[in-house]
GUNU-542835 format. One line per 10 residues: number of its first residue (from 1); for each residue x, y, z of C-alpha. Coordinates in nm, 3 decimals, m for minus. Layout:
residues N
NUM> X/Y/Z ~ ...
end
This chain:
residues 195
1> m1.496/25.051/28.800 ~ m1.744/24.987/28.522 ~ m1.951/25.260/28.355 ~ m2.249/25.215/28.587 ~ m2.031/25.240/28.900 ~ m1.858/25.553/28.768 ~ m2.194/25.708/28.684 ~ m2.333/25.642/29.034 ~ m2.017/25.760/29.213 ~ m1.998/26.093/29.030
11> m2.375/26.150/29.044 ~ m2.359/26.117/29.421 ~ m2.070/26.371/29.440 ~ m2.264/26.613/29.218 ~ m2.572/26.584/29.436 ~ m2.369/26.700/29.737 ~ m2.292/27.034/29.571 ~ m2.469/27.330/29.732 ~ m2.688/27.558/29.521 ~ m2.446/27.848/29.567
21> m2.148/27.638/29.466 ~ m2.336/27.508/29.162 ~ m2.412/27.862/29.035 ~ m2.067/27.996/29.118 ~ m1.880/27.713/28.940 ~ m2.120/27.722/28.641 ~ m2.045/28.094/28.604 ~ m1.667/28.027/28.617 ~ m1.702/27.761/28.345 ~ m1.912/27.996/28.131
31> m1.642/28.268/28.158 ~ m1.371/28.022/28.056 ~ m1.579/27.908/27.758 ~ m1.633/28.264/27.635 ~ m1.259/28.335/27.666 ~ m1.182/28.057/27.418 ~ m1.099/28.172/27.062 ~ m1.289/27.869/26.927 ~ m1.618/28.020/27.044 ~ m1.553/28.344/26.857
41> m1.498/28.155/26.530 ~ m1.816/27.948/26.561 ~ m2.151/28.068/26.429 ~ m2.385/27.778/26.519 ~ m2.347/27.623/26.863 ~ m2.533/27.308/26.967 ~ m2.595/27.226/27.333 ~ m2.852/27.073/27.563 ~ m3.086/27.256/27.797 ~ m2.926/27.171/28.131
51> m3.086/27.029/28.442 ~ m2.912/27.067/28.777 ~ m2.653/26.925/28.859 ~ m2.531/26.959/28.495 ~ m2.330/27.276/28.424 ~ m2.588/27.553/28.373 ~ m2.639/27.616/28.000 ~ m2.919/27.876/28.032 ~ m2.672/28.158/28.094 ~ m2.447/28.027/27.814
61> m2.740/28.029/27.571 ~ m2.833/28.386/27.669 ~ m2.472/28.497/27.621 ~ m2.460/28.325/27.278 ~ m2.775/28.512/27.171 ~ m2.620/28.842/27.284 ~ m2.320/28.769/27.062 ~ m2.545/28.695/26.765 ~ m2.470/28.321/26.763 ~ m2.719/28.062/26.641
71> m2.816/27.822/26.920 ~ m2.935/27.469/26.838 ~ m3.078/27.230/27.097 ~ m3.166/26.861/27.064 ~ m3.499/26.687/27.036 ~ m3.475/26.315/27.116 ~ m3.669/26.035/26.954 ~ m3.686/25.764/27.224 ~ m3.815/25.499/26.978 ~ m3.505/25.515/26.757
81> m3.273/25.663/27.025 ~ m3.173/25.934/26.778 ~ m3.193/26.310/26.802 ~ m3.221/26.617/26.580 ~ m3.117/26.973/26.657 ~ m3.339/27.279/26.620 ~ m3.250/27.648/26.616 ~ m3.408/27.836/26.907 ~ m3.427/28.212/26.955 ~ m3.625/28.208/27.280
91> m3.683/27.976/27.577 ~ m4.056/27.998/27.498 ~ m3.986/27.767/27.200 ~ m3.918/27.481/27.445 ~ m4.156/27.229/27.596 ~ m4.112/26.992/27.888 ~ m4.107/26.628/27.781 ~ m4.038/26.315/27.990 ~ m3.832/26.344/28.313 ~ m3.837/26.727/28.317
101> m3.636/26.742/27.997 ~ m3.670/27.067/27.801 ~ m3.674/27.020/27.425 ~ m3.750/27.241/27.124 ~ m4.099/27.246/26.975 ~ m4.034/27.151/26.609 ~ m4.331/27.358/26.482 ~ m4.187/27.674/26.641 ~ m3.823/27.616/26.547 ~ m3.601/27.537/26.247
111> m3.420/27.209/26.188 ~ m3.037/27.234/26.191 ~ m2.832/26.972/26.004 ~ m2.505/26.830/26.146 ~ m2.309/27.015/25.872 ~ m2.440/27.352/25.996 ~ m2.316/27.301/26.353 ~ m1.971/27.452/26.415 ~ m1.942/27.362/26.781 ~ m2.108/27.078/26.969
121> m2.111/27.102/27.350 ~ m2.142/26.737/27.450 ~ m2.299/26.659/27.789 ~ m2.203/26.378/28.025 ~ m2.171/26.270/28.387 ~ m1.808/26.152/28.397 ~ m1.518/26.250/28.171 ~ m1.157/26.139/28.147 ~ m0.840/26.324/28.047 ~ m0.860/26.174/27.696
131> m1.205/26.318/27.627 ~ m1.405/25.998/27.670 ~ m1.730/26.034/27.862 ~ m2.007/25.845/28.032 ~ m2.346/25.996/27.961 ~ m2.690/25.907/28.087 ~ m2.693/25.573/27.911 ~ m2.920/25.647/27.615 ~ m2.641/25.659/27.355 ~ m2.801/25.956/27.173
141> m2.480/26.156/27.143 ~ m2.267/25.856/27.045 ~ m2.503/25.795/26.754 ~ m2.519/26.160/26.652 ~ m2.144/26.217/26.668 ~ m2.072/25.943/26.413 ~ m2.203/26.184/26.144 ~ m2.066/26.504/26.295 ~ m1.729/26.652/26.196 ~ m1.720/26.988/26.375
151> m1.557/27.087/26.705 ~ m1.659/26.884/27.013 ~ m1.613/27.014/27.366 ~ m1.763/26.933/27.703 ~ m1.830/27.149/28.006 ~ m1.787/26.982/28.342 ~ m1.722/27.051/28.707 ~ m1.372/26.944/28.801 ~ m1.508/26.669/29.026 ~ m1.648/26.500/28.711
161> m1.298/26.446/28.567 ~ m1.120/26.116/28.626 ~ m0.791/25.977/28.494 ~ m0.929/25.714/28.257 ~ m1.264/25.551/28.182 ~ m1.355/25.216/28.026 ~ m1.404/25.265/27.650 ~ m1.593/25.087/27.375 ~ m1.511/25.093/27.004 ~ m1.809/25.318/26.922
171> m1.721/25.584/27.187 ~ m1.627/25.918/27.031 ~ m1.412/26.147/27.248 ~ m1.437/26.527/27.269 ~ m1.144/26.757/27.182 ~ m1.151/26.977/27.493 ~ m1.313/26.981/27.836 ~ m1.362/27.311/28.018 ~ m1.393/27.299/28.398 ~ m1.386/27.578/28.656
181> m1.015/27.503/28.706 ~ m0.875/27.418/28.364 ~ m0.901/27.374/27.991 ~ m0.813/27.009/27.925 ~ m0.666/26.943/27.578 ~ m0.798/26.588/27.532 ~ m0.681/26.551/27.172 ~ m0.321/26.635/27.282 ~ m0.344/26.382/27.567 ~ m0.455/26.113/27.319
191> m0.167/26.205/27.086 ~ 0.090/26.172/27.367 ~ m0.038/25.823/27.449 ~ m0.031/25.719/27.081 ~ 0.333/25.830/27.055
end
């Protein structure tokens, strides 16, 4: 299947998830994330403001604040297809932009450079065992990750994981994927294939 077919297939599976199941599985993924030592070591965590059926990040953000972590969320520039991250301390610092997307209000928040981000939680629709992903097609994260050297993980429902996806030379994989069922060590899987 090509990227578009994968995207449509998984989107349709996600849309069949009940509200209860969505919240239950999101909570399981959140618990797994907060059990990971990597999270303890990180001070600044970057992630998107989720929209159903993406794994719920609202509860993750609240939990990060309770632990005294810095939370950075992206603001997209559709003209250049680039994005910048801003430090938020409250959901009131967000505004709704196109297609119900919640983004930080730059005047009420502080810019965060790629070097300051310890952990990047990378969104997507479909992921494979090697950490490659298919996003929403804008290429924002692919562009941003070329200048980012910190930890990269993704949160996904298990139904979003497939064996292998078509890749392009500019695709940057994540190191780990956390689902409600498992922690997938993508970097190790890539190493095994290389050997």
